[in-house]
Phi, psi and omega in degrees: 000321185302313181297316179297318180298315180298321179299309185287326174301316181293325178297313183285335178278341186273333185225156175292155182308315185278007175257353180284143187298332184267007183298135173227121176299318174230115181283072192299315184291318176300316180298321179305311183283321179300312184290339176288332188241350182253127176261155174304129181098343176280154183265141178229144171238131179256110187274129180060040188294334183059232178254025183305146179268010177301316183296324179301310184294318180296319176299314183297332182263008172089010179279157178153163009285146183241138176234137180238127181238134174202153179276352183257116173300321183296321179295313181293329178298325178299313180294316180299315180296322181293321181283337180063230184294337180287347179301332181290347179274357183246144172270125183250129180235123174262108183195152168280128184301332181284350179245355186280140176240109182299142175247014175202172175250156183236158176279322183225135175249123179241129180221106173257097170081037167258310187304325184289347174279348183273087184271350179262144182300318182294321179295319178294322178295321179293319175301314182297321178298316179297318179300313181297320181286331186275342181244133174272179178304133182088351180295153185249133174246120175255112184237117178250131178227168168300139178289171182294345173246023179271187180300151178267346178219157174214132181054035178080003182250145177290152178229163172256128182261149185221146158271164176303321181294320180292321178294319178298319178295319181292318179294323178290329175294321182283323183228074188306123174074004185273330187233148175239130176284125184247351179193161177200154181203137172277150182215135176255114177267132177257120183288166178304336178269002176091009178275147180266137174233125183268124179245165166228138175252128176239136182246126182239147174242135179283134182282000000 
């Protein structure tokens, strides 16, 4: 965890939020799926949120309780500073998802681009354990990764690319019979420099 934390802290300290390749002024695709499955009063956790503006929009629209998890203090500091006094309405967790142990359950789990960084079998298994513990029956997992024709690296790190079918197979291997894929969508993200990155969003429901 220490090496990963240092890497991501340095990334967020080196560049402005809107210069990062994954920056979205409005996280439209994430919002589309979150709002489809999250009701006012239901709890959501945003995994590896970094400085994402998803939490801003959800707060502004009355959603909550909201929890944001990331291993980088520097990334979360960007979001807290941006939210100002409203930051106190969010639960902030500094942790590596592969080491985190949930102490509550959530209605919706949102992950835009964490799972694809887990190239090791043990790390994926640890992620899956956290996911299973964090969602109760009927809970929704929104997991976005680079698509099978997406980038092979991000921020200098290798990634694992997935089609929706491949991700569903991997999740079923890790958590046999626990989740059913109920929706999927391809998404092309345009970076601040105008480059295209192909993603896939997969939506799973816990049985």
